[in-house]
C-alpha positions as CSV (number, residue, x, y, z in Angstrom):
1,M,-57.7,-16.2,10.2
2,K,-59.5,-15.2,13.2
3,F,-59.5,-12.0,15.0
4,V,-61.4,-9.6,17.4
5,I,-61.3,-5.6,17.2
6,S,-63.2,-2.6,18.2
7,R,-65.2,-1.2,15.7
8,E,-63.1,2.1,16.3
9,A,-60.1,0.5,15.8
10,L,-60.9,-0.9,12.4
11,L,-62.8,1.9,10.9
12,R,-60.1,4.4,10.5
13,P,-57.5,2.5,8.8
14,L,-60.4,0.5,6.8
15,Q,-61.6,4.1,5.5
16,L,-58.2,4.9,4.5
17,V,-57.4,1.9,3.0
18,A,-60.8,1.8,1.2
19,G,-59.9,5.2,-0.2
20,V,-56.9,3.8,-2.2
21,V,-59.1,0.5,-3.7
22,E,-60.2,1.5,-7.3
23,K,-64.3,1.7,-7.7
24,R,-64.2,0.7,-11.4
25,Q,-61.3,-2.1,-11.5
26,T,-60.6,-4.4,-14.2
27,L,-59.4,-7.3,-12.0
28,P,-61.9,-8.3,-9.4
29,V,-59.2,-8.7,-6.4
30,L,-58.8,-4.8,-6.6
31,S,-62.0,-3.9,-5.4
32,N,-60.9,-5.8,-2.2
33,V,-58.9,-5.4,0.9
34,L,-56.4,-7.6,2.1
35,L,-56.2,-8.6,5.8
36,E,-53.2,-10.4,7.1
37,I,-53.1,-11.5,11.0
38,E,-49.4,-11.9,12.4
39,G,-49.3,-12.4,16.1
40,Q,-51.2,-9.7,17.7
41,Q,-50.8,-7.0,14.4
42,L,-53.6,-6.8,11.7
43,S,-52.6,-5.4,8.4
44,L,-54.8,-4.0,6.0
45,T,-53.5,-3.4,2.4
46,G,-55.5,-1.6,-0.9
47,T,-54.3,-1.0,-4.0
48,D,-55.1,0.2,-7.4
49,L,-51.7,-0.8,-9.0
50,E,-50.4,2.3,-9.3
51,V,-51.0,3.4,-5.3
52,E,-50.5,0.9,-2.4
53,L,-51.5,1.6,1.3
54,V,-50.8,-0.6,4.3
55,G,-52.7,0.3,7.6
56,R,-51.3,-1.6,10.7
57,V,-53.2,-2.2,14.1
58,T,-52.4,-4.1,17.1
59,L,-55.1,-6.0,18.4
60,D,-55.9,-6.8,22.2
61,E,-55.3,-10.4,21.8
62,V,-53.4,-12.7,19.6
63,G,-55.7,-13.7,16.6
64,Q,-55.2,-16.8,14.7
65,E,-52.7,-16.1,11.8
66,G,-53.8,-16.4,7.9
67,A,-54.6,-13.9,4.9
68,I,-57.6,-13.0,2.9
69,T,-59.0,-10.8,0.8
70,V,-62.7,-9.4,1.2
71,P,-64.8,-6.8,-0.6
72,A,-63.5,-3.3,0.7
73,K,-66.7,-1.5,0.6
74,K,-68.9,-3.9,2.1
75,L,-66.6,-4.5,5.1
76,M,-66.3,-0.5,5.5
77,D,-69.9,0.0,5.1
78,I,-70.9,-2.9,7.8
79,C,-68.4,-1.3,10.2
80,R,-70.1,2.1,9.9
81,S,-73.5,0.9,10.4
82,L,-72.4,-0.8,14.0
83,P,-73.0,1.1,17.2
84,D,-70.3,2.8,18.6
85,G,-68.1,0.6,21.1
86,A,-68.9,-2.6,19.2
87,Q,-66.8,-5.4,19.3
88,I,-66.5,-7.0,15.9
89,E,-65.3,-10.6,15.3
90,V,-63.9,-11.5,12.2
91,E,-63.1,-15.1,11.0
92,Q,-62.4,-17.2,8.1
93,D,-64.4,-20.3,7.0
94,E,-62.9,-21.9,3.9
95,A,-64.1,-19.3,0.9
96,R,-66.5,-17.1,3.4
97,V,-65.4,-14.7,5.8
98,N,-68.1,-14.4,8.8
99,V,-68.1,-11.1,10.7
100,R,-69.9,-11.0,13.8
101,S,-70.9,-8.3,16.2
102,G,-73.7,-8.6,19.0
103,R,-76.7,-9.9,17.4
104,S,-75.4,-9.0,14.1
105,R,-73.7,-11.6,11.4
106,F,-72.4,-11.2,8.0
107,T,-71.1,-13.4,5.7
108,L,-68.8,-11.9,3.0
109,S,-67.4,-13.7,0.0
110,T,-63.1,-13.8,-0.3
111,L,-60.3,-14.1,-3.2
112,P,-57.3,-15.6,-2.0
113,A,-54.5,-13.7,-0.9
114,T,-52.1,-14.8,-3.5
115,E,-54.3,-13.3,-5.9
116,F,-53.6,-9.9,-4.5
117,P,-51.0,-7.8,-6.3
118,N,-48.0,-6.1,-4.7
119,V,-46.4,-2.9,-5.9
120,D,-42.8,-3.5,-6.8
121,A,-40.3,-3.3,-4.1
122,V,-38.9,0.5,-3.6
123,A,-35.3,0.6,-3.9
124,D,-34.7,3.3,-1.3
125,E,-32.3,5.1,-3.2
126,H,-32.9,8.5,-1.0
127,T,-34.4,8.3,2.9
128,F,-34.9,10.9,4.8
129,A,-37.8,12.0,7.7
130,L,-39.7,15.2,8.6
131,P,-42.4,16.4,10.9
132,Q,-45.7,15.1,9.3
133,I,-46.9,18.9,10.2
134,D,-44.5,20.1,7.5
135,L,-45.1,17.4,4.6
136,R,-49.2,18.3,4.9
137,R,-48.8,21.9,5.2
138,I,-46.8,22.2,1.7
139,I,-49.4,19.7,0.4
140,D,-52.2,21.8,1.6
141,R,-50.6,24.6,0.5
142,T,-50.1,23.8,-3.5
143,S,-52.1,20.7,-4.2
144,F,-55.1,22.9,-5.5
145,A,-53.1,24.2,-8.2
146,M,-52.7,20.8,-9.8
147,A,-54.1,19.8,-13.2
148,Q,-57.2,17.2,-13.1
149,Q,-57.4,15.9,-16.8
150,D,-54.7,17.5,-18.5
151,V,-53.3,15.8,-21.9
152,R,-50.2,17.2,-20.3
153,Y,-50.1,14.5,-18.2
154,Y,-47.1,15.4,-16.2
155,L,-49.5,18.2,-14.9
156,N,-51.8,15.9,-13.2
157,G,-49.6,15.6,-10.2
158,M,-47.4,17.6,-7.9
159,L,-43.3,18.2,-8.4
160,I,-41.6,17.1,-5.2
161,E,-38.0,18.4,-5.3
162,V,-35.5,17.5,-2.9
163,T,-32.3,19.2,-2.0
164,P,-29.7,18.3,1.3
165,E,-31.5,21.3,2.9
166,S,-35.4,21.7,1.4
167,L,-38.2,19.8,0.1
168,R,-40.3,21.4,-1.9
169,A,-43.6,20.8,-3.7
170,V,-44.6,22.6,-6.9
171,A,-48.1,22.4,-9.1
172,T,-49.5,24.0,-11.7
173,D,-52.4,23.5,-14.4
174,G,-51.0,25.7,-17.0
175,H,-52.9,28.9,-15.7
176,R,-51.8,29.2,-12.3
177,L,-48.8,28.0,-10.2
178,A,-48.3,27.3,-6.6
179,T,-44.9,26.3,-4.9
180,C,-44.1,26.0,-0.9
181,V,-41.0,25.0,0.7
182,A,-40.1,23.1,3.9
183,T,-36.6,22.8,5.6
184,V,-35.6,19.4,6.0
185,T,-32.2,16.9,6.0
186,G,-32.2,15.4,2.9
187,P,-30.3,13.1,0.6
188,K,-26.9,14.5,-0.5
189,E,-27.8,14.8,-4.1
190,A,-31.0,17.2,-5.4
191,Q,-33.9,15.0,-6.9
192,Q,-36.9,15.8,-8.7
193,I,-40.0,13.6,-8.7
194,I,-43.8,13.9,-10.1
195,L,-46.0,12.3,-7.8
196,P,-49.5,11.7,-9.2
197,R,-52.7,13.4,-8.3
198,K,-54.3,10.4,-6.3
199,G,-51.1,9.8,-4.5
200,V,-50.9,13.4,-3.5
201,L,-54.5,13.1,-2.2
202,E,-54.3,9.9,-0.6
203,M,-51.0,10.6,1.3
204,A,-52.3,13.9,2.6
205,K,-54.8,12.2,4.5
206,L,-52.4,9.8,6.5
207,L,-50.7,12.9,7.7
208,T,-52.8,13.7,10.9
209,D,-50.5,13.6,13.8
210,P,-48.8,16.9,14.1
211,E,-46.3,15.9,16.8
212,A,-45.2,12.7,14.8
213,T,-42.5,12.2,11.9
214,V,-42.9,10.5,8.7
215,S,-40.2,9.0,6.6
216,L,-40.0,9.2,2.8
217,A,-38.2,6.9,0.3
218,L,-37.7,8.3,-3.1
219,S,-36.6,5.6,-6.0
220,A,-36.4,6.4,-9.6
221,N,-40.0,5.0,-9.7
222,H,-41.6,5.0,-6.5
223,L,-42.4,7.3,-3.5
224,R,-42.8,5.4,-0.2
225,A,-43.9,7.2,3.0
226,H,-43.7,5.6,6.1
227,T,-45.6,6.1,9.7
228,E,-46.6,4.2,12.7
229,A,-49.4,3.2,11.5
230,F,-49.4,3.2,7.8
231,T,-47.0,2.5,4.8
232,F,-48.1,4.5,1.5
233,T,-46.5,3.8,-2.0
234,S,-46.9,5.2,-5.1
235,K,-45.8,4.6,-8.6
236,L,-44.4,8.3,-10.1
237,V,-45.5,10.2,-13.1
238,D,-43.1,9.5,-15.9
239,G,-42.3,13.1,-17.5
240,K,-40.6,16.3,-17.5
241,F,-42.3,18.9,-15.2
242,P,-41.7,22.3,-16.8
243,D,-38.8,24.7,-15.0
244,Y,-41.2,26.5,-12.5
245,S,-38.7,29.0,-12.0
246,R,-39.2,30.7,-15.2
247,V,-42.8,31.4,-14.7
248,I,-42.2,33.1,-11.4
249,P,-42.3,36.8,-12.1
250,K,-39.3,38.6,-11.3
251,G,-38.8,42.5,-11.2
252,G,-42.4,43.6,-10.6
253,N,-42.5,47.2,-9.3
254,N,-46.2,47.5,-8.4
255,V,-46.8,46.3,-4.6
256,M,-50.4,46.0,-3.0
257,L,-50.7,45.2,0.4
258,G,-54.2,43.9,1.4
259,D,-56.2,42.5,3.9
260,R,-56.6,38.6,3.4
261,T,-60.2,38.1,4.8
262,E,-61.2,41.6,3.4
263,L,-60.3,40.7,-0.3
264,R,-61.6,37.2,0.0
265,Q,-64.9,38.4,0.6
266,V,-64.8,41.1,-2.0
267,F,-63.9,38.4,-4.7
268,N,-66.7,36.1,-3.3
269,R,-69.4,38.7,-3.6
270,T,-68.2,39.9,-7.1
271,A,-67.7,36.1,-8.3
272,I,-71.5,35.6,-7.9
273,L,-72.1,37.9,-11.1
274,S,-69.3,36.9,-13.1
275,N,-69.6,34.4,-16.4
276,E,-70.1,31.0,-15.1
277,K,-67.7,29.3,-17.5
278,Y,-64.6,32.1,-17.7
279,R,-65.0,33.4,-14.2
280,G,-63.2,36.7,-14.9
281,V,-63.1,39.6,-12.8
282,R,-61.4,43.0,-13.7
283,M,-59.7,44.7,-11.0
284,L,-58.4,48.5,-11.1
285,L,-55.8,49.4,-8.9
286,S,-55.1,53.1,-7.9
287,T,-53.7,54.8,-4.8
288,D,-54.6,52.8,-1.4
289,N,-57.9,51.4,-3.8
290,L,-58.7,48.5,-5.3
291,Q,-62.0,48.4,-7.7
292,V,-63.2,44.6,-8.7
293,F,-65.8,44.4,-11.4
294,A,-67.8,41.6,-12.7
295,N,-70.6,40.9,-15.4
296,N,-71.9,38.1,-17.5
297,P,-73.6,37.3,-20.6
298,E,-77.1,38.1,-18.9
299,Q,-75.8,41.8,-18.6
300,E,-75.8,41.8,-14.9
301,E,-72.9,43.6,-13.3
302,A,-71.1,43.7,-10.0
303,E,-68.9,46.5,-8.4
304,E,-67.1,46.8,-5.3
305,S,-64.0,48.6,-3.9
306,T,-61.8,48.5,-0.7
307,A,-59.3,49.8,0.9
308,V,-55.4,48.5,0.1
309,E,-51.8,49.7,0.7
310,Y,-50.5,50.8,-2.8
311,Q,-48.4,53.7,-4.2
312,G,-48.1,53.3,-7.7
313,D,-49.4,54.0,-11.2
314,S,-53.1,53.2,-12.1
315,L,-53.2,49.3,-13.2
316,E,-56.2,47.5,-15.1
317,M,-56.0,43.5,-15.0
318,G,-58.2,40.6,-15.6
319,F,-58.2,37.1,-13.2
320,N,-59.9,34.3,-13.0
321,V,-61.3,35.1,-9.9
322,S,-61.6,31.3,-8.8
323,Y,-57.7,31.4,-8.8
324,L,-57.5,34.0,-6.9
325,Q,-60.3,32.7,-4.1
326,D,-57.8,29.4,-4.2
327,V,-55.0,31.4,-3.2
328,L,-56.7,33.5,-0.4
329,G,-58.0,30.3,1.1
330,V,-54.9,29.0,1.7
331,I,-52.9,31.7,3.0
332,S,-52.4,32.4,6.7
333,T,-51.5,35.6,7.2
334,E,-53.7,38.7,7.7
335,Q,-52.2,40.3,5.1
336,V,-51.1,39.4,1.6
337,K,-49.0,40.7,-1.3
338,F,-49.5,41.1,-4.8
339,T,-46.5,42.2,-6.8
340,L,-47.6,43.3,-10.4
341,S,-45.5,44.4,-13.9
342,D,-48.5,45.5,-15.9
343,A,-52.1,44.2,-17.1
344,N,-50.3,41.6,-19.3
345,S,-47.9,39.9,-16.9
346,S,-48.8,37.3,-14.2
347,A,-49.0,38.4,-10.5
348,L,-47.3,37.1,-7.8
349,I,-49.2,36.8,-4.6
350,E,-47.5,35.7,-1.0
351,E,-48.0,36.2,2.4
352,S,-46.9,39.8,3.3
353,H,-43.7,38.9,5.0
354,D,-41.1,35.8,5.1
355,S,-43.4,33.6,2.9
356,D,-42.1,29.9,2.3
357,A,-45.2,30.0,-0.2
358,M,-45.2,31.5,-3.8
359,Y,-48.5,31.7,-6.0
360,V,-48.7,32.8,-9.7
361,V,-51.8,33.7,-11.4
362,M,-51.6,34.4,-15.4
363,P,-53.8,37.2,-16.2
364,M,-57.2,36.9,-18.6
365,R,-58.0,39.5,-21.4
366,L,-61.6,41.0,-20.3
């Protein structure tokens, strides 16, 4: 196997593929990236047995065909350290790979390509395409609400719900919920899958071309996303996601409209003196005015008020300020709408009009 490639052409797919590679692996070959040459196409594959990413690069010249695995992090560090515009020559020499660029020469250990595991083939039960920008948007709008290491393992991921007309993403950690929907021409039958946290975050990194589409294939055990440059495959979480529709508050009659930037700054400032562990703030809502209070065990206090649009009974509520900051960080409109029932009910947060995303934050007792 032998090929010549520019540093820039190799670095981007290598960085993305290396992101999938598990740092603390049980099998030595899992810390490697698989390099394959077919004609003028170089394929790079990384996997941790749960997630697999294949990147494809077209070479300027036909390479010498073959396949070998090399240490992913070392090859990436070599590419990063080389100067911009450098040409890199990679050549297999029996059980070693030589990497040359200018006056630099590196010899890397290898493992046979036959040892490299393949993620099971996806039986493409449901296949459809949508703009990359739409899929990236619903992931960006919801992924922050995924649990991280919850014993309820099905919360450590994202629910993807597909219907013939829409694609919805839902994430919750049990204290807050985020959902966003995109219009697609999906499969004829509705389907729900749970994509693991790592799969969500790695797939989002690939969706960088606002003009291009991504093809999704869903099966009982896998999701596969295919773009011109990458093929991403992830195993699914085997579990039952909670019925998110039951969590979304209905019939709240107290509606507050506020300036998103102003509210975000108020929460950022009062959060400084909130309890570092519980992050609670108290909100006092009255006619066209919102007061926010925070305190901590050191007897330090913060208090701030801001003008809002509100006509209703006075309300006093407690919330985790980090959850409110996260929501205001992903909403894109200038105004934000809070719908509230009472001090003990969850808050429904949306963009001020025609929102395709909804956020639910549970209250805190302060």
